[in-house]
N, C-alpha and C positions, 0 to 999 in steps of 0.2 A: 348253643344249639339245643342243650338239654331243656331249656325253658320253652323253646319252640315245640319240642316233642311233647312236653307235658300239656301244652295248650291245644294240641290236636284233640285231646279228649273233650274239649269244650265246643268243638265244631259241630254245627248242625247244617247239613247240606240243604240246598234248595230254599233257603230263607233269605237270600241276598243276591242281588244282581252282580255277579262276580266280574272282576276285571283281570281275570287270570292271564289272558293272552297279552294284554297291554303291559302288565307288570312282570312278565316273564316268569310267572310261577309255574311249577311243574304240573299242578292240577288244581281244581276248585278247592279241594280239601287243604292243599298247601297254602293257597291264597287265604282261605278263611282262618286257618290257624295263625298265620302271620298277622292277619287283620286283627284278630283277638289280641295279640301281643301289642300291636301298634296302637290300638285304642287305649290300652292301659298305660302305655308309655306316654302318649299325649295327655291323658288324664293327669298323670303325675306332673308333667311339664306345665300344664295350664293351672295347676294349683299353686304355682310359684308366681307371686305378683310381678316380679321383674321380667319373667318370661312372657306373661300375658301382655305386659306393657310393650315388650320388645316386638312381639308379633303384630300388635296393633299399630305401632309406629312405623315399623318397616313395611307393613302391608300398605299403609297410606302413602309412604314415600315411593314405593314401587309403582303403585297405580297412578299417582300424579306425575311421576317421571315419564311413564309410558303415554299418558294422556296429553302431556304438553307437546308431544310430537305431532299432535293433531291441530296444534296452534289454537287451542281454545283455553279459556280461563278455567282453572281447576277448582275454584273456590266452592262452587255448588256441589261438585263431586265429593270434595272433602267433607262438606256439611252432611251430605247423605250418608257417607261412609261412617262418620263418627256417630250419627244418629242411630244407624243400624246396630253398631256395636254397643252403644249405651243402652239401647232398648233391650238387646239380648241379655246383657249383664243384669239388668233390673227386672226382667220378665222371663227368666229362663224356663220355668215350667210351661208357660204359654208357648214359648218358642219351640220347645220339644214336642208339644202336642201338635202344633201347626206343621212342623217338619215331618212328623210321623204320618200325617195325612198326605204328604207329598211323596211318601215312600222312603224317607230317610229313617233308617231303623235305629240309628244311634246318634247321639248328639256330640260325638267326639270331633276333635279338630280335623281328623282325616275325613270323616263322613260328610261334615258340613262344608268346611273351607276348601279342602282338596278335591273331594269327589263331586259333591253336589254343585258347588259354585264353579271351581276352576275346570275340572275335567269335563263336566257336562257342558260348560260354556264353549270349550274347544270343540266338542262334538257339534254344538249348535252352529258354530261359525262355518264348519264344513258343509252343513246342509241348512242354510238360512231360509226363512219364510219366503214365499213367492214374491211378496210385495218388496222385499229387500233386493232380491235378485233382479226384479224388473227395473229397479233404479240403477243397479250396478251395471246392467247390460245395455242400458239405453245409450247408444252412441251419439245421440243428438244433443245430449246434455253436457255442458262444461263441467269441470271438476267441482267448481263452486256450487253449481246448480245441483249436482249429484249429492254433495254433502248436505245441502239444505233439504233436499227431498228425502235423503236417507234418515236424517234426524226426525223428519215428520213421520216417516214410515215406522221407525222404531217406537216413537212416542205413541202412535196409534195402536200398535200391537201391545205395548205395555199397558195402555189405558184399558184396552179390551180385557186383558188378563186380570188387571186390578178390579175391574167391575164384576168379575166372577168370584172373587174371594169372599169367603164367609166372614173372615176377620178383616175389616177394611183398614185397620190401622195397626197391623201386626208386623211380623217379620217379613213375610213375602211382599207386602205392600211396600215396605221400605227397600227391600231387595230390588224390586222392579224400578224404583226411582233411581237407584244406582245404575241399573241397566239402561235407563233412558239417557243418562249422561255418558256412560262409558260405552254402551253398545255401538253407537254410530262410529266411534273412534276405532273400536276393535274390528268392525266389519270393514271399514276403510283400510285399516292396517293390513288385514289378511287378504282382502279381495280387491283393494284399490290399485291405483297406478303409481303411488309414491313408493318407489323401490326401497329407499332408505328406511321408511317407516315399516314397510312389509318385512324387511330383514330383521328389524328390532322386534316386531310381533312374533316372528317365527323363532327368534332366539328366546323370547319370553316363554313361549309355549314349550320349546325344547327343554329349557332348563327346569321348568316346573315338572314336566313329565319325567325328566331324568332324576329329579329329587324324589318323586314318588316311587319310581322304580328302585332307587337306591335304598329306601327304607324298607323295601320288601326283598332285598337281596342279602343273602348270607355272606356274600363277599364284601359288602359295603358297610354293614352294621352287624353287631354281635347280638345274637339271640340267646346268649348264655344265661342272662338274668333280666328281669324287668328294669332294674336300675341301669344296667349297662346299655340296654337298648335305648332307654330314655336319654342317656348321656350322648350316645352316638347320633341319635336323631337331632338333639339340640345342636351338636357340632355341625352336622350336615346342613341344618336349617340356617344357621348363621352364615356359613359359607355360601349357600345358595342365595340368600338375601343380598349379600354383597355383590355376587355375580350378576344378579338381576338388575341391581341399580346401575352397574357398569354397562350392562347390555342395553338398557333402555334410555 
């Protein structure tokens, strides 16, 4: 807890879109102080080669496990996923600059993987584009026709977004390619008629949100030191990854 109190002095309010309510923090200042600690803890973890490899491999395993419920071949998704991570590792300064232009103020694992990619994606699924909803609400289409139309709609939206990018072959371009593969599956999982797949998607979302809540909870992790917080986050992450693989 002492470490958390010390980090309060580093907090600057109104510089970040806080997730205070979602993560059950007592105030924006409490959220930002914990966020400062969490960023440093993830920085330490990602400096360990075995941890970087673990997150990369488990991330791929979880996404492909979830995607296979959509009854599609995952080889293209895996290719896009690995290409994105390889590009990030070899062009980190360019990625940081590109993400800052998208409002991502820090290149930590929390800010990029958890907040920008996962939590924002969950928000998008709740309120999808009109073209996607038009497909899902069309009662005249069979499920097969809906899936085909859904893939076309997501591809069209992604293509339009990629056409507006200043950097045509950067991080966001590669990220949108992943969305083209994974997006239709997630929309179908959260909004479609396959009850089994829907339950797995909801479990996936629930466990991810629970993990993020846990690393911001004084009851689930220790904020007594930077090292102890990193150790606790590592332990929680490993448990969550195994639970996600079982759930999907």
